[in-house]
N, C-alpha and C positions, 0 to 999 in steps of 0.2 A: 504494500500500500504506500503510495507516494503522498506525503502530507507537506503542505507549504504553510508556514505561519507568516503572516504579514504583521510585523511589529510596527505599529503606527505611532508608538509613543516617542515623544521628543527626549525621554529619559533613557532610551535604548534598553540595555540589559538591566537597568535599575528600575524598570517600569513595574508599578504595582499590578497593573493589568497582566503583565507577562507572568507574574507569579500564579495568577489564576489559570492562565493558559497552560503553564507547565503542569499544574495539577490535573488539568483535563487530559493532557497527553500521557501522564502517568496512568490515568485510568484506562486509556486506550492501549497502554503498553506498547506505544509506538514512538519512534523518533521523528523529527521533522526538520526540514531545511527552513531556516529562519531568514527572512528578508527584513533587514533593519532599514526602515525608510530614511532614517537620519544619516545613515552611512552610504547611501546610494546616491548617485547623481541622477536626479529626476527633474527634468525641466518641465515647466508648465505646458499644458496642451496649447498649441498654436491656433487651434480652431480652423485649420486649413483644409481639413477633410481629405488630405492626401492619402491617408490610410484607407479611404473608401474609393477614391477616384484615380489617383496617380499611381499608387503602389498598393493595391488592395490587400488588406491584412497586414501591412507593414508600415510602421510609423516612419515619417520622413526624417525625424530627429534621430541622431545616433548618440545615445547615452545609455545609462544603466537600464532603461526600460526594455531594451531589446532582449536581454537575458531574463528579465523578470517576467515578461509576457510569455516567454517559452516555458518557464517554470510553472506559471499559473495554468497555462493551457494544457500541460501534460500531467497535472496533479489530479489525484482522486479526491482529495479534500483540501480546501483552502480555509484556514482559520484566520479571521481578521481580529487581531489582538490590539485594540485601540482604546485609549482613554476618551472620555467625553470632554471636548474643548468647545466652549461657546455653543453647547447643545448640538454639536456635530462632530465630524472627524477633525483631528489636528491638520493644519495646513500641509505638512509633509506627507501625510497619508492621503489627503484629498487630491494632491497633485498626482499621486499614483493612480487613484481611482479615475480621474479624468483621462489618464493616458491608457485606459483599458479599451478605448474606442476601437482600435484595430481588431479586437476580438469579436466585434459585432458587425452585422451587415447593415448597409444603408437602407435596406428594405424596411417598410413599416407594416407591422402586423397588429391586429387587434386581439386581445385576450378574451376570455369568456365574459368578462365584465365590460368589454368595449373599450378598455384602456389601450392606447397605442404604445408599442415598444419596438425596439430593433432586435431581431433574432440573432442568436449566436451564429458565427460562421461555421463552427465545428460541431459535429454531432456528439463528440465527447464533451461532457460538461462536468466539471468538478462540483462536489457538494460543498456549499459554503456554510461557515459557522461564524457567528459574531460573539466575541467575548469582550466585554467593556466594563471598565471600572470608572467610577466618578467620585468626586469629593463631596457631593451632596448626600443627605441621608434619605432621599426619596427618589423614585423613578418618574412618577407622573409629573408632567410639566417640564421635565428636564431631558428625558430620553425620547420624547415624542418625535423630534426631527430626525434623530439618528435612526430610530426604528423605521420611519417612513422611507428614508433614503435607502437603507439596507434592503428592505422588502421590495422596493421598486427595482433595485439592482439585481437581486438574486432570488426573489420569490417570497411569497407570504409564509411559506412553511419552513423557512430556514431557521435552524435552532439559534437561540440567542440566550446568552448568560449575561445579564446586566447587573452589576454589583455596585450599589451605593456604598459609601463609607470606605472606599478602597484604600485611602491613605493609611488605614490601620494595619495593612499588610507590611508596612515598613516600621511598625512600632512593636518591638519585642514584647512589651508589657501587654499587648492586646492578643497575645497568642491563645489565651483562654477562649476567645471567640473566633479568631481567624483560622486556627487549626481545624476546628470542626467544620467551618465553612468550606475550606479547601478539600476536606474529606468528602463533602457532598459533591463538589465539583469533580473530584476524582471518580466518584460513583457515576456522575453524569457522563463522563468520558467512557467508562466501561459500558454503559447502556448504549451509547452512541455507536461504539464499535460493533456491538452485537446486533443492533437493529436499525441503525441509521437514524435514530431519533432518541430523545430523552423522554422518559416517562413523565406523565402529568404529575405524579406524586413527587418525583424529584424536582421538577420545575417549581412546584408549589413550595417545597422546602427552601429552594434557592431564592425565592422572593422575600423570605423573612429577613428583616434587618438583623445585623449582628448585635447591635445594641440599640435601644430606643432612640428615636430621632432627637428628642429633647436632650438626652444625655450626650449624644454626639455633638450637637450644636454647642452645648455648654463647654465641652472639651476644646472644640475648634476656636471658640471665642475667648477662651482663657478665663 
């Protein structure tokens, strides 16, 4: 099984979200190739549509995206490991997402709900997973935009692990609550490897805050 992790955190290997992703991979008992978006040369999309018209399927820019597109297109699973920045992806990760255009066709198709989208060029499609940590103690009102973008990009049934209070993963004194949470994430990874999805029960457990929101805000505010 070929797994690619897109580490979209500006903190690179020190990312709190990456700690969650690593627990998920332990549950899968799989290794992965990690693309660190902060260490790759990824220019912004030019909007020239050369990958559709001039060189179909190939970006006209020659930078780190050439190898990244090959890795993504040949993966069985792509895990997007990204923190929440301004209610969306960090800029370094968003640049990579914009450069995924060569993988899609200029054709416009309508789905069963009538929404228009560009189909994939290749019949082989990786299964995508979103793992995201944020510094807020709640999901609603904060993750709405990221959820919408990810579902529009990769489908409404893509698994998502959204973890508020993620800075606690870098606080050793919080181990009493972070270790059990990571154990749940590891369980989710095991389930995903077995069935390609995470059970409703485990997803429900993962929605529980590690500590009450009021307590978390009190700690953050000092």
